[in-house]
VEXDREN-2710 file (C-alpha; in Angstrom, 1 decimal):
% VEXDREN-2710
k/r/px/py/pz
1/UNK/2.3/20.0/4.2
2/UNK/-0.4/19.5/6.7
3/UNK/-3.9/20.5/5.1
4/UNK/-5.4/23.8/7.0
5/UNK/-9.1/23.6/7.5
6/UNK/-11.7/26.0/9.2
7/UNK/-11.5/27.6/12.5
8/UNK/-12.8/25.6/15.1
9/UNK/-15.5/26.8/17.3
10/UNK/-17.9/24.5/19.4
11/UNK/-21.3/25.6/20.8
12/UNK/-23.9/22.8/22.6
13/UNK/-27.8/23.6/22.1
14/UNK/-29.8/21.5/24.4
15/UNK/-33.3/20.9/23.0
16/UNK/-35.8/20.2/25.5
17/UNK/-38.0/17.6/25.8
18/UNK/-39.0/13.9/27.0
19/UNK/-37.3/10.4/27.3
20/UNK/-39.3/8.0/25.3
21/UNK/-42.4/6.6/27.0
22/UNK/-43.5/4.0/24.3
23/UNK/-41.5/0.9/24.3
24/UNK/-38.3/0.5/22.7
25/UNK/-37.3/-1.1/19.4
26/UNK/-35.3/-4.1/19.7
27/UNK/-33.2/-2.5/16.6
28/UNK/-31.0/0.4/16.8
29/UNK/-32.1/1.4/13.6
30/UNK/-35.6/2.0/14.2
31/UNK/-37.3/5.6/13.7
32/UNK/-37.0/8.8/15.1
33/UNK/-40.1/9.0/17.4
34/UNK/-39.3/8.4/20.7
35/UNK/-42.5/9.0/22.3
36/UNK/-44.1/12.7/23.6
37/UNK/-45.4/11.6/27.1
38/UNK/-49.1/12.7/26.0
39/UNK/-47.7/15.7/24.5
40/UNK/-46.1/17.5/27.3
41/UNK/-42.5/18.4/26.8
42/UNK/-40.3/18.7/29.7
43/UNK/-36.5/18.7/30.4
44/UNK/-34.8/15.5/31.1
45/UNK/-31.0/15.4/31.2
46/UNK/-29.6/12.1/29.3
47/UNK/-26.8/10.1/30.2
48/UNK/-25.1/11.2/27.3
49/UNK/-21.8/13.3/28.4
50/UNK/-19.6/14.8/26.4
51/UNK/-16.2/16.3/25.7
52/UNK/-14.9/19.1/23.6
53/UNK/-12.4/21.2/22.1
54/UNK/-12.8/24.6/21.2
55/UNK/-9.7/26.6/20.9
56/UNK/-11.5/29.8/20.3
57/UNK/-13.2/30.2/23.3
58/UNK/-10.3/28.4/25.3
59/UNK/-11.6/25.0/25.8
60/UNK/-9.4/22.2/25.0
61/UNK/-10.7/18.7/25.7
62/UNK/-12.8/19.4/28.7
63/UNK/-16.0/17.8/29.8
64/UNK/-19.5/19.2/29.1
65/UNK/-22.7/18.5/31.2
66/UNK/-24.9/15.7/30.1
67/UNK/-27.2/16.6/27.2
68/UNK/-31.1/16.6/27.1
69/UNK/-33.3/14.2/25.4
70/UNK/-35.2/15.3/22.5
71/UNK/-38.2/14.2/20.7
72/UNK/-37.9/15.9/17.5
73/UNK/-34.6/16.2/15.2
74/UNK/-36.1/19.3/13.1
75/UNK/-34.7/19.7/10.0
76/UNK/-31.1/18.6/10.9
77/UNK/-29.1/15.1/10.4
78/UNK/-29.7/12.5/12.5
79/UNK/-26.5/10.1/13.4
80/UNK/-28.1/6.7/14.0
81/UNK/-25.6/4.6/16.3
82/UNK/-26.4/0.9/15.2
83/UNK/-24.6/-1.6/17.6
84/UNK/-25.9/-4.5/15.4
85/UNK/-23.6/-3.4/12.8
86/UNK/-20.2/-4.5/13.8
87/UNK/-16.5/-4.0/12.0
88/UNK/-13.1/-4.5/13.8
89/UNK/-11.6/-4.4/17.0
90/UNK/-9.6/-1.5/17.9
91/UNK/-6.2/-2.2/19.7
92/UNK/-5.6/1.2/20.7
93/UNK/-5.0/5.3/20.1
94/UNK/-1.4/6.4/20.8
95/UNK/2.1/8.2/19.9
96/UNK/5.7/6.8/18.9
97/UNK/7.8/7.0/22.0
98/UNK/11.1/8.3/20.0
99/UNK/14.5/8.1/21.6
100/UNK/14.6/11.9/21.6
101/UNK/11.0/11.6/23.4
102/UNK/12.4/9.4/25.8
103/UNK/15.3/11.3/26.4
104/UNK/12.9/14.4/27.4
105/UNK/10.7/12.5/29.8
106/UNK/13.7/10.8/31.6
107/UNK/15.4/13.9/32.1
108/UNK/12.7/15.6/34.1
109/UNK/12.5/15.8/37.9
110/UNK/11.2/12.5/39.0
111/UNK/8.0/13.5/40.4
112/UNK/7.5/15.6/37.2
113/UNK/7.9/12.4/34.9
114/UNK/5.8/10.3/37.0
115/UNK/2.9/13.3/37.0
116/UNK/3.5/13.4/33.1
117/UNK/3.4/9.4/32.4
118/UNK/0.3/9.1/34.5
119/UNK/-1.6/11.7/32.6
120/UNK/-0.5/10.3/29.4
121/UNK/-1.0/6.7/30.0
122/UNK/-3.4/5.9/33.1
123/UNK/-6.5/5.1/32.7
124/UNK/-8.5/6.2/35.7
125/UNK/-11.0/8.6/34.6
126/UNK/-9.0/11.5/35.1
127/UNK/-6.2/11.0/32.4
128/UNK/-6.0/10.2/28.5
129/UNK/-4.9/6.8/28.8
130/UNK/-3.0/6.1/25.8
131/UNK/-3.0/2.5/24.8
132/UNK/-0.6/2.1/21.8
133/UNK/3.2/2.7/21.5
134/UNK/5.2/2.7/18.8
135/UNK/9.4/2.5/19.3
136/UNK/12.1/2.6/16.7
137/UNK/14.1/-0.6/16.6
138/UNK/17.4/0.8/16.2
139/UNK/17.5/4.8/16.0
140/UNK/14.8/6.8/14.2
141/UNK/15.5/10.3/13.1
142/UNK/14.3/11.7/16.3
143/UNK/17.3/10.3/18.0
144/UNK/20.5/12.2/19.2
145/UNK/22.5/10.0/16.7
146/UNK/22.3/6.8/14.4
147/UNK/22.7/3.7/15.6
148/UNK/21.5/0.1/15.3
149/UNK/22.0/-3.0/17.7
150/UNK/24.9/-4.4/16.1
151/UNK/27.3/-1.7/14.7
152/UNK/30.7/-2.7/13.7
153/UNK/33.8/-0.6/12.4
154/UNK/33.9/0.2/8.6
155/UNK/34.3/-2.8/6.1
156/UNK/33.4/-5.3/8.8
157/UNK/30.5/-7.5/9.2
158/UNK/29.1/-9.6/12.0
159/UNK/26.7/-12.2/10.6
160/UNK/26.6/-14.2/13.8
161/UNK/25.6/-11.1/15.5
162/UNK/27.8/-11.6/18.5
163/UNK/27.9/-8.0/18.9
164/UNK/24.2/-7.4/19.3
165/UNK/23.3/-5.2/21.9
166/UNK/20.3/-2.8/23.0
167/UNK/22.8/0.0/23.4
168/UNK/21.6/3.5/23.5
169/UNK/17.8/1.9/24.1
170/UNK/19.4/1.6/27.7
171/UNK/19.8/4.9/28.5
172/UNK/16.6/6.4/28.2
173/UNK/13.8/4.4/26.1
174/UNK/13.8/1.1/28.2
175/UNK/13.7/3.2/31.5
176/UNK/10.9/5.0/30.4
177/UNK/8.9/2.3/28.9
178/UNK/9.5/0.5/32.3
179/UNK/8.0/3.2/34.1
180/UNK/5.0/3.3/31.4
181/UNK/4.2/-0.3/31.7
182/UNK/4.0/0.1/35.6
183/UNK/1.2/2.4/34.8
184/UNK/-0.2/0.4/32.0
185/UNK/0.8/-3.1/32.0
186/UNK/-1.3/-3.8/28.8
187/UNK/0.0/-1.3/26.7
188/UNK/0.7/-2.7/23.0
189/UNK/4.0/-1.7/21.7
190/UNK/4.7/-2.0/17.9
191/UNK/8.9/-1.7/17.2
192/UNK/9.8/-0.1/13.5
193/UNK/13.3/-0.3/12.0
194/UNK/14.5/2.6/10.4
195/UNK/17.5/0.7/8.8
196/UNK/19.1/-2.5/9.1
197/UNK/22.8/-2.2/10.5
198/UNK/25.0/-0.6/7.5
199/UNK/27.0/-3.5/7.0
200/UNK/23.7/-5.5/6.0
201/UNK/23.1/-2.8/3.3
202/UNK/24.1/-2.2/-0.6
203/UNK/25.3/1.0/0.0
204/UNK/27.2/0.3/3.4
205/UNK/25.4/3.8/4.9
206/UNK/23.1/4.6/7.4
207/UNK/20.6/6.5/4.8
208/UNK/18.9/4.7/1.7
209/UNK/20.6/1.5/0.3
210/UNK/18.8/-2.0/0.6
211/UNK/19.2/-5.1/2.4
212/UNK/21.7/-7.4/0.7
213/UNK/19.9/-10.7/0.1
214/UNK/23.0/-12.5/1.7
215/UNK/22.1/-11.1/5.0
216/UNK/18.3/-11.9/4.7
217/UNK/19.5/-14.6/7.6
218/UNK/21.3/-12.5/9.5
219/UNK/18.9/-9.8/9.7
220/UNK/15.6/-12.0/10.6
221/UNK/18.1/-13.2/13.6
222/UNK/18.4/-9.4/14.5
223/UNK/14.7/-9.0/14.7
224/UNK/14.3/-12.5/16.8
225/UNK/17.1/-11.3/19.2
226/UNK/15.8/-7.8/19.5
227/UNK/12.1/-9.1/20.5
228/UNK/14.0/-11.7/23.1
229/UNK/16.3/-8.9/24.5
230/UNK/13.0/-6.9/25.0
231/UNK/11.4/-9.3/26.6
232/UNK/14.3/-9.8/28.9
233/UNK/14.0/-6.0/30.1
234/UNK/10.3/-7.1/30.9
235/UNK/8.9/-5.4/27.7
236/UNK/6.8/-7.3/25.3
237/UNK/6.6/-6.5/21.5
238/UNK/3.4/-7.0/20.4
239/UNK/4.3/-6.2/16.9
240/UNK/6.9/-5.4/14.5
241/UNK/6.7/-3.6/10.9
242/UNK/9.7/-4.7/9.1
243/UNK/10.9/-0.9/7.6
244/UNK/9.5/2.2/8.4
245/UNK/8.6/3.6/5.2
246/UNK/10.6/1.7/2.5
247/UNK/10.0/3.5/-0.5
248/UNK/11.6/6.6/1.3
249/UNK/15.5/6.8/0.7
250/UNK/15.8/10.6/1.9
251/UNK/15.8/10.2/5.6
252/UNK/18.4/9.5/8.0
253/UNK/18.4/6.4/8.8
254/UNK/16.4/5.0/6.1
255/UNK/16.4/2.0/4.0
256/UNK/14.9/1.2/0.8
257/UNK/12.8/-2.5/0.8
258/UNK/10.5/-2.9/-3.0
259/UNK/7.4/-4.9/-2.1
260/UNK/8.9/-8.2/-3.9
261/UNK/12.3/-7.9/-1.7
262/UNK/9.8/-7.7/1.4
263/UNK/8.2/-11.0/0.0
264/UNK/11.3/-12.8/-0.3
265/UNK/12.6/-11.6/3.0
266/UNK/9.7/-12.8/5.0
267/UNK/8.9/-16.0/3.6
268/UNK/12.7/-17.2/3.2
269/UNK/14.0/-15.7/6.1
270/UNK/11.5/-13.8/8.9
271/UNK/8.9/-16.2/9.2
272/UNK/10.6/-19.0/9.4
273/UNK/13.1/-17.7/12.1
274/UNK/10.1/-16.6/14.0
275/UNK/8.5/-19.9/14.0
276/UNK/11.7/-21.5/14.8
277/UNK/11.9/-19.3/17.8
278/UNK/8.4/-19.6/19.1
279/UNK/8.4/-15.7/18.6
280/UNK/4.3/-14.8/18.4
281/UNK/5.3/-11.0/17.9
282/UNK/2.9/-10.1/14.5
283/UNK/4.4/-9.3/11.2
284/UNK/3.2/-6.1/9.5
285/UNK/3.8/-5.1/6.3
286/UNK/4.6/-1.8/4.6
287/UNK/4.4/1.1/6.9
288/UNK/4.2/3.9/4.6
289/UNK/1.9/6.2/2.6
290/UNK/-1.7/5.4/1.5
291/UNK/-1.0/6.3/-2.0
292/UNK/0.4/2.6/-2.4
293/UNK/-1.9/0.0/-1.5
294/UNK/-0.9/-2.2/-4.1
295/UNK/2.7/-3.0/-2.2
296/UNK/1.4/-4.9/0.8
297/UNK/-1.4/-6.6/-1.9
298/UNK/1.5/-7.5/-3.8
299/UNK/3.1/-9.2/-0.7
300/UNK/-0.4/-11.0/0.3
301/UNK/-0.7/-12.1/-3.0
302/UNK/2.2/-14.7/-2.4
303/UNK/0.8/-17.4/-0.4
304/UNK/4.3/-18.2/1.4
305/UNK/4.7/-14.9/2.6
306/UNK/0.8/-14.2/3.2
307/UNK/1.0/-17.2/5.6
308/UNK/3.1/-15.2/8.3
309/UNK/1.6/-11.7/7.7
310/UNK/-1.2/-10.3/10.4
311/UNK/-1.5/-7.1/8.7
312/UNK/-0.7/-3.8/6.7
313/UNK/0.5/-0.6/8.6
314/UNK/0.1/2.9/6.8
315/UNK/0.8/6.3/6.9
316/UNK/-1.1/9.7/5.1
317/UNK/1.5/11.7/3.7
318/UNK/0.6/10.8/0.2
319/UNK/-2.5/9.4/-1.0
320/UNK/-5.9/8.9/0.5
321/UNK/-7.1/7.5/3.7
322/UNK/-9.9/5.4/1.8
323/UNK/-7.1/3.4/0.1
324/UNK/-7.0/1.0/3.1
325/UNK/-10.3/0.0/2.4
326/UNK/-8.7/-1.6/-1.1
327/UNK/-6.4/-3.5/1.0
328/UNK/-8.8/-4.9/3.6
329/UNK/-11.5/-5.7/0.4
330/UNK/-8.6/-7.9/-1.0
331/UNK/-7.5/-9.8/2.1
332/UNK/-10.1/-9.0/4.7
333/UNK/-8.8/-11.8/7.0
334/UNK/-5.5/-9.1/7.5
335/UNK/-5.7/-6.6/10.2
336/UNK/-4.6/-3.0/9.2
337/UNK/-2.9/-0.3/11.3
338/UNK/-2.5/3.3/11.0
339/UNK/0.9/4.3/12.5
340/UNK/2.3/7.6/12.1
341/UNK/1.3/11.1/11.0
342/UNK/3.5/14.0/12.0
343/UNK/2.7/17.9/12.9
344/UNK/4.6/20.3/11.8
345/UNK/5.7/23.0/14.2
346/UNK/5.0/25.5/15.6
347/UNK/1.4/23.7/15.2
348/UNK/-1.8/25.1/14.6
349/UNK/-4.6/23.8/17.0
350/UNK/-7.6/24.6/14.7
351/UNK/-6.3/23.2/11.3
352/UNK/-4.0/20.3/12.8
353/UNK/-7.1/19.0/15.1
354/UNK/-9.7/19.3/12.2
355/UNK/-7.1/17.5/9.8
356/UNK/-6.0/14.9/12.2
357/UNK/-9.2/13.9/13.7
358/UNK/-10.9/13.7/10.1
359/UNK/-8.1/11.7/8.7
360/UNK/-6.3/9.9/11.3
361/UNK/-8.9/9.1/13.8
362/UNK/-12.0/9.1/11.9
363/UNK/-10.9/8.2/8.4
364/UNK/-8.8/5.4/9.2
365/UNK/-11.2/3.7/11.6
366/UNK/-13.8/3.9/9.3
367/UNK/-11.5/2.4/6.9
368/UNK/-10.4/-0.6/9.0
369/UNK/-7.8/0.3/11.0
370/UNK/-7.3/-1.2/14.5
371/UNK/-4.9/1.7/15.5
372/UNK/-4.4/5.6/15.2
373/UNK/-0.9/7.0/15.8
374/UNK/0.5/10.2/15.8
375/UNK/4.1/11.0/15.5
376/UNK/6.4/11.9/18.3
377/UNK/5.5/12.2/21.7
378/UNK/7.9/14.9/23.1
379/UNK/10.2/17.5/21.7
380/UNK/11.5/20.6/23.1
381/UNK/11.2/24.2/22.2
382/UNK/14.4/23.9/19.9
383/UNK/12.7/20.6/18.2
384/UNK/15.9/18.4/19.3
385/UNK/17.1/16.0/19.2
386/UNK/17.4/14.8/15.1
387/UNK/19.9/13.2/13.3
388/UNK/21.7/14.8/10.6
389/UNK/19.2/15.0/8.1
390/UNK/16.4/14.1/10.4
391/UNK/13.2/15.8/10.7
392/UNK/13.9/19.3/12.1
393/UNK/10.3/20.4/12.2
394/UNK/8.6/17.4/13.8
395/UNK/6.5/18.9/17.0
396/UNK/5.8/16.4/20.1
397/UNK/2.3/15.8/21.2
398/UNK/4.0/17.4/24.4
399/UNK/6.7/19.9/24.3
400/UNK/9.2/19.5/27.5
401/UNK/11.6/22.0/28.4
402/UNK/12.9/20.7/31.6
403/UNK/9.6/20.2/33.7
404/UNK/7.8/22.9/31.8
405/UNK/5.0/20.8/29.8
406/UNK/3.0/22.4/26.9
407/UNK/-0.1/20.3/25.3
408/UNK/0.2/20.6/21.5
409/UNK/-2.6/19.4/18.7
410/UNK/-1.5/15.5/18.6
411/UNK/-2.1/15.5/22.7
412/UNK/-5.7/16.3/21.7
413/UNK/-6.3/14.5/18.9
414/UNK/-5.2/10.9/20.5
415/UNK/-7.1/12.2/23.8
416/UNK/-10.5/12.3/22.2
417/UNK/-10.2/8.8/21.2
418/UNK/-8.0/7.1/23.7
419/UNK/-9.6/8.0/27.1
420/UNK/-13.1/6.7/25.7
421/UNK/-12.4/4.0/22.9
422/UNK/-10.7/1.5/25.1
423/UNK/-8.5/-1.5/23.4
424/UNK/-11.1/-4.0/22.9
425/UNK/-13.7/-1.7/21.5
426/UNK/-15.2/-2.6/18.3
427/UNK/-16.5/-0.1/15.5
428/UNK/-20.2/0.0/15.3
429/UNK/-22.2/1.5/12.4
430/UNK/-22.9/5.0/12.3
431/UNK/-23.9/6.6/9.2
432/UNK/-22.4/8.7/6.3
433/UNK/-23.7/12.2/7.1
434/UNK/-22.9/15.3/4.8
435/UNK/-20.7/17.7/6.8
436/UNK/-20.3/15.5/10.2
437/UNK/-17.5/13.2/9.7
438/UNK/-18.2/10.3/12.6
439/UNK/-17.3/7.2/14.0
440/UNK/-18.9/5.2/16.8
441/UNK/-17.5/2.4/18.9
442/UNK/-18.6/0.1/21.5
443/UNK/-16.6/-0.5/24.4
444/UNK/-15.6/-3.7/26.3
445/UNK/-17.4/-2.1/29.3
446/UNK/-20.2/-2.0/27.1
447/UNK/-20.6/1.9/26.5
448/UNK/-21.0/3.3/22.9
449/UNK/-18.7/6.2/21.8
450/UNK/-19.4/8.6/19.1
451/UNK/-16.8/11.2/17.7
452/UNK/-18.2/13.7/16.0
453/UNK/-16.4/16.8/13.9
454/UNK/-18.1/19.1/11.9
455/UNK/-16.5/19.3/8.5
456/UNK/-18.8/21.9/6.9
457/UNK/-18.4/25.8/6.8
458/UNK/-21.3/26.7/8.9
459/UNK/-22.7/25.7/12.6
460/UNK/-24.4/22.4/12.2
461/UNK/-27.2/21.4/14.7
462/UNK/-27.7/17.7/14.6
463/UNK/-29.1/14.5/16.5
464/UNK/-27.9/11.7/18.0
465/UNK/-30.1/8.6/17.9
466/UNK/-29.4/5.2/20.1
467/UNK/-32.4/2.8/20.2
468/UNK/-35.4/5.2/19.7
469/UNK/-33.9/8.2/21.8
470/UNK/-32.2/11.0/20.8
471/UNK/-30.3/13.8/22.1
472/UNK/-29.5/17.2/20.1
473/UNK/-26.2/19.0/19.4
474/UNK/-25.0/21.8/17.9
475/UNK/-21.6/21.8/16.6
476/UNK/-19.5/25.2/15.2
477/UNK/-17.5/24.6/11.8
478/UNK/-14.2/22.3/12.5
479/UNK/-15.5/21.8/16.2
480/UNK/-14.7/18.2/17.7
481/UNK/-16.8/16.1/20.3
482/UNK/-16.9/12.7/22.1
483/UNK/-19.9/11.8/22.9
484/UNK/-20.3/8.8/25.7
485/UNK/-22.8/6.9/27.1
END
């Protein structure tokens, strides 16, 4: 269940003061005194702009006027943004483009489809600029039927993969991806399988079961063929995870893969197959809940598997987001990724925005993740399609009925980060402040971005300080703002 937090409300209080006239400190982390212009105060706008979402007031991710400088933080908290402290580089923020999502988008009228994709993926000041996509390698549970790229008749096998074919993905997913890439050629794509072909599995079925060791080599070739086939379509796969939710046998499709099995598959077959084929696509571990940080650590402890691995991926249907930090501390040279979190229908913008901003966006970034991805880009009002046994309550970031579009909580969660924290941005220093969840970034263009959520139960007035200058803002309980300068 998604945790439901306080009601969202947002108001900005502008404090009137002057910019600093004293010399600026060379350190970002200096004191709060920005100068008083010999004691004479006047209202001076800063270069700090911000975007807010306030459901109770009908404000959904809208730009506001620039804040004013202040020379007095009063009794409120101060968020000191320190660009001299640097952490991980950001790859992007985005969604999973499921087969069902692609079908709904593809079936729109051409002009309406083009407008929606521009809104979602263009980064031109007017749109949200989604910068990272996850796709399923074969079907996920949000396709209209279960399939892999090498399905054969019951009891047969295809060890040499002579029947390998991208199949159903050519109908909707690949055409939509090509249109997205025309808008944003730099977008990064992560591929995740929900299951190996049934003939490779211990139970011979689409749900549950495990990969039989005698098919490790064939399954490694399956990944190689997939990456090469997508490249032939003009679609570069930046990374793959080896198995979506490897400890969940209850979805359809699904496959169980214990950490020892995943380590054996990597070192015996997948890593050498990628090396032999000159595949540079990243190999990412785990792709499941934060309650099992021991899973990727177990694999990384094996040096023969470790050498092929880029990092580990997490969801948050169990555990605490801070568990990602355990994996970072154990292997700081390996990357971390947050790759999935769903919003349950019918959705609640107040509670969903509050929980997802605090955990998925801010929480994952503070715990070294290079990505934050919401599940399921698009669904329709009936929450279709899904496989038998697949998710029947997964709300898309947008709901598409014909050409009618409704924007849902996940849309705003990602918009608050993706539009401003562009790929190549670096997380920078900002303090832990009671009641004000926050994370800061420096963009490749040199801008600072600060995402703040008031997680307390009452209105909170605070200051944002950078290199000795301050602005003042007030956030009501549960409110979210992105500040840019």
